[in-house]
C-alpha positions, 0 to 999 in steps of 0.5 A, spaced: 701 368 296 701 362 301 708 359 302 708 352 302 713 347 305 712 340 301 716 336 306 711 337 311 706 332 307 711 326 307 711 321 312 718 320 314 721 313 312 728 314 313 729 314 320 736 312 321 739 306 324 746 307 322 748 309 315 742 306 312 735 307 313 728 304 314 723 304 308 716 305 308 715 297 310 719 297 316 725 294 313 732 296 314 736 298 307 743 298 306 746 304 303 751 305 298 757 307 303 755 300 307 755 296 301 762 299 299 765 297 305 763 290 304 768 285 307 769 280 302 768 272 302 770 268 308 769 261 305 773 262 299 780 266 298 777 271 293 774 277 295 768 281 293 768 288 291 762 293 291 763 299 288 756 303 289 751 298 289 754 293 284 757 286 287 762 282 283 765 276 285 771 274 280 776 268 279 772 264 285 770 256 284 767 253 289 764 245 289 758 247 293 757 254 288 756 258 294 759 264 297 759 267 304 760 274 304 761 277 310 760 284 313 765 285 319 762 287 325 768 290 329 768 296 324 762 300 326 762 304 320 759 298 315 753 295 318 749 297 325 750 293 331 742 292 332 736 293 328 731 295 334 728 300 330 726 295 324 722 289 323 729 286 320 733 287 314 732 286 306 736 287 300 733 288 293 737 285 287 738 284 280 742 278 277 747 281 272 750 275 271 750 273 263 748 266 265 745 262 271 740 263 276 743 267 282 740 266 289 741 271 295 740 269 303 741 274 308 743 272 315 745 275 322 749 272 328 745 275 334 747 274 342 740 271 344 738 267 338 744 265 335 744 264 327 738 267 323 737 266 316 732 268 311 729 264 305 733 264 299 730 267 293 733 265 286 733 270 280 734 268 273 739 273 269 736 280 268 731 279 273 730 282 280 728 279 286 727 281 294 730 277 300 727 279 307 730 277 314 725 278 319 728 279 326 724 278 332 725 283 338 731 288 339 738 284 339 745 285 338 748 283 332 754 279 332 755 279 324 752 279 318 752 275 311 750 275 304 750 268 302 750 267 294 749 261 291 749 260 283 746 254 279 752 252 275 760 253 276 761 261 274 768 264 273 764 271 274 758 272 278 755 279 278 749 283 281 746 290 283 743 292 289 737 296 288 733 301 292 739 303 296 741 310 297 747 312 294 750 317 299 756 319 295 752 324 291 746 328 292 741 324 295 734 323 298 730 328 294 723 331 296 719 331 292 721 323 291 724 321 285 718 318 281 722 316 274 715 313 271 711 320 273 706 315 275 704 319 282 701 326 281 702 327 289 706 333 288 703 340 289 704 345 284 707 350 289 713 346 291 719 346 295 725 342 293 729 339 298 735 334 298 741 331 303 748 333 302 753 327 299 756 323 305 763 321 306 766 316 312 772 318 314 771 313 318 765 317 321 759 318 316 758 326 315 756 331 310 762 331 305 766 337 308 769 339 301 762 341 298 761 349 298 755 350 294 749 346 291 747 348 284 740 347 282 738 345 274 731 344 272 726 344 266 721 348 270 721 353 265 720 348 259 717 342 261 718 339 254 725 340 253 729 334 255 735 339 257 736 342 264 738 349 265 741 352 271 736 356 275 740 358 282 744 356 288 744 355 295 750 355 300 752 348 303 753 352 310 759 352 314 760 346 317 756 343 311 749 342 313 746 335 312 740 337 308 738 343 303 732 346 300 731 351 294 729 356 294 731 358 301 725 361 303 718 361 299 716 356 294 716 355 287 709 355 283 709 350 277 704 348 273 699 342 275 699 335 272 706 337 269 712 332 269 718 336 271 725 334 272 731 337 276 738 335 278 743 338 284 750 339 283 755 340 289 760 345 288 766 343 291 772 347 294 777 349 289 783 349 293 784 356 293 778 359 298 773 359 293 768 354 289 768 351 283 763 353 277 757 350 276 759 347 270 766 344 272 767 337 271 770 336 278 764 337 281 759 332 284 753 331 279 747 328 282 742 324 279 736 327 275 730 326 279 723 326 276 716 328 279 709 330 277 705 335 280 698 334 282 692 338 280 688 343 284 683 338 286 684 335 293 690 330 294 690 325 299 698 325 301 697 319 306 692 314 306 689 310 312 693 304 315 692 299 310 690 293 315 687 294 322 685 289 326 681 290 333 677 286 338 670 287 339 668 293 343 675 296 341 675 303 337 678 303 330 680 310 328 682 311 320 685 317 318 687 320 311 692 326 310 690 331 305 692 337 302 687 342 298 689 349 296 682 351 297 677 349 303 674 342 302 666 343 300 664 336 302 667 329 304 664 322 305 667 316 308 664 309 305 664 302 307 664 295 303 662 289 306 662 285 300 670 285 298 669 292 295 664 290 290 659 295 292 660 301 297 655 304 302 656 311 304 656 312 312 653 317 316 654 319 324 650 314 328 649 307 328 654 303 323 649 300 317 652 293 319 647 293 324 652 290 329 650 296 334 657 300 333 657 307 332 660 311 327 663 318 327 667 322 322 671 329 322 675 334 318 680 338 320 683 344 315 686 348 321 693 345 321 698 341 316 697 336 315 690 337 314 686 330 316 679 327 315 678 321 321 673 316 321 672 313 328 668 306 329 666 306 337 665 299 340 667 295 333 663 288 332 663 282 328 660 285 321 663 291 321 669 288 317 670 291 310 674 296 306 673 303 308 675 309 304 674 317 304 672 322 298 673 329 298 671 335 294 673 342 293 671 347 287 676 344 283 674 337 283 675 331 288 680 326 290 679 319 294 684 315 299 686 308 297 681 303 301 683 300 308 681 294 311 678 293 318 678 286 321 674 284 327 678 279 331 674 273 333 673 265 331 670 265 324 669 258 323 668 252 328 666 245 326 666 241 333 663 235 328 659 233 334 654 229 330 653 234 325 657 239 319 654 245 322 659 251 324 658 253 331 662 260 331 656 264 330 658 265 322 653 260 320 657 257 314 655 250 315 658 244 311 655 240 306 657 233 304 659 231 297 662 226 293 667 226 287 661 222 284 655 226 285 651 220 283 654 216 289 653 216 296 657 220 301 662 216 306 662 221 311 660 218 318 661 220 326 665 216 331 668 218 338 672 224 338 676 228 343 670 231 346 664 228 343 664 225 336 669 226 330 667 226 323 670 220 319 672 221 312 672 215 307 672 210 311 669 205 307 672 206 300 680 206 297 684 211 295 681 210 288 674 209 289 670 214 285 665 215 291 671 219 295 667 224 300 668 231 302 665 237 306 663 243 302 663 250 305 658 255 302 662 261 298 662 265 305 666 260 308 673 261 311 678 262 310 676 267 304 679 273 301 676 280 305 678 284 311 678 279 317 677 273 312 683 270 315 688 270 309 692 276 311 692 274 318 689 268 321 690 261 325 688 254 323 687 249 328 684 242 328 685 235 331 687 229 326 687 221 326 689 218 319 694 213 316 694 216 310 696 223 307 691 228 304 689 235 305 685 237 311 682 243 307 683 247 301 681 251 295 685 253 289 684 258 284 688 257 277 695 255 277 699 261 280 694 265 283 690 265 290 690 259 294 689 256 301 690 249 303 692 245 310 694 238 310 698 232 312 704 227 310 711 227 312 710 234 314 704 238 317 703 244 313 699 250 311 700 253 304 697 260 302 699 263 295 697 270 293 694 273 286 701 274 284 704 267 286 708 269 292 707 263 297 707 263 304 708 256 307 708 254 314 710 247 315 713 243 321 717 236 320 712 232 324 709 225 321 701 226 323 699 220 318 701 214 323 693 212 326 694 216 332 691 223 334 695 229 332 694 236 334 695 241 328 696 248 328 698 254 324 698 262 325 700 267 320 700 275 320 702 280 315 708 283 317 709 278 323 712 271 324 709 265 321 709 259 325 707 251 324 705 247 330 704 239 330 705 233 335 704 233 343 706 238 348 713 237 351 716 241 357 719 246 351 712 247 348 708 244 342 713 242 337 713 247 332 717 251 326 718 258 325 718 261 318 720 268 315 714 273 316 708 274 312 709 279 306 704 284 304 700 281 298 694 282 294 689 276 294 684 274 288 677 272 291 677 264 291 673 262 285 671 255 288 668 253 295 673 251 300 673 244 302 674 240 308 677 233 307 680 235 300 682 241 296 678 244 291 683 245 285 679 249 280 673 246 281 675 239 282 676 235 289 682 232 290 687 230 295 682 226 299 683 224 306 681 217 307 680 213 313 681 219 317 678 223 323 677 230 324 675 234 330 675 241 333 677 244 327 677 252 328 679 258 324 681 265 327 682 271 323 688 273 327 694 270 329 694 267 336 700 267 341 704 261 342 700 261 349 693 261 347 695 256 342 698 251 348 691 253 352 687 250 346 691 244 346 691 243 353 683 243 353 683 236 350 684 230 353 690 226 349 
């Protein structure tokens, strides 16, 4: 029988920066030892004590109901001095206070950029939340803070940090712990692996008192809630940071079965021996759960979820899989209608008709086994969702669809006497009014280059004939790979004395939305299907009757930025926000409007007596320099 090592199937996402680890989203997570070394509150006399992952602030009263909880940079055992290997820092937490909402903010002080702080996340009692701090570029961190705020004056404030590694006990199991047994990705032929408990004295290292690893499991009786001793392995001398069971070979388990296991560290008994496996003085680990897969093909690593490329470049999508028998058949599929239907791909010209070429391959000669799709000379029209399906004599398996976007300008409305889209996507606008029986109040006048569209110059804000420009259902931004929701840039020029929405469409309250508008601020607002809001805003009054440049860019995992105003020696006035988080978007139910927003099928927030010119949308985030170059194209 083949000897399988399960750990080779997993992507390593625990690359250490210091004591913690970088998660699969690229963010640094503190571990329990770092939390235990928490330095305490610096703005109040009370101190914070963290035991494992639990935080308690007691006996503190603050008029501002806010506490700055500082990590000490000078003690290198507490937090890393740089995050060059990570996007930033994040902390998931549960508000365990009995009353009142709790807000956490992450902050750092850096050599180059000084103070950087995240947006605050408010969480009600008993609820959980995650706060992120994105940090651009490798920088030396002078200090770290968690800023805690409460909605009312509390004598005791408590929270629990989630998703941190408790390294004081056996940790980092492979197979990964899956408490709900939801993911059947563990092969029936399995090797158990884990990390040894750590200590900091002051350097972090494996606990030198560990002599043996005792393994308990329900492998013989999966339905039995009790775990039984099944074996042991030596910890090594010096103690090794990792261990595995069995030491050679593998365990053969049943497919599609839920299993539970546990590691107990047998400690030195002080007399040259080791404590027995049932001694209460040993270090007892958590009980871990996993579910085995069937003998059908198992996709162990999906293709990169979102790939963006310029026209003419090559896109490569790779899925890693395991199959106990040879793959008999495999196929890649493509959808250009946001996943509604899929087309089987074949070697040769892409079915989009764009002229790009498609090829795919299967490699079963090495581990991990892979199947790879290549799109050579990718072109507009190749955007969409792609996935692979594999089958063997036992059955079939599929990868999760991956999005591909071809970077380009997807909308361009110069408004030179028409409402036509000059981008080549042909999503031409059509004039509409709040009162379908009325006449549209849309005209053209001199703009920055050629003419500009004039909206509602003849009617007051309460007139029923308020007008707007409606785009077809295929208009941008839209929810699809390359549709400018996951990543994009919005640019236009506006001249108005009033506030309103430059463009927008909103699904039912709390679901997907995209809007851009002006009032005392210039802002672009994106909301996902779960109500998560990403807003780009800059404090700039563009409603003063003068021409103003408006732009915003965003990208999943990248920096959000809003731009407005005029070019100065320091660049366009702008504001930077935290990076756009991974999100799920529902298809927009109503057409995108220009000069208003479509709220559940009802036009509202009209621009009145306003001029728009040179409205452009890109389906990728332009750089600061590229946006400045566009600004300088226009005489102003």
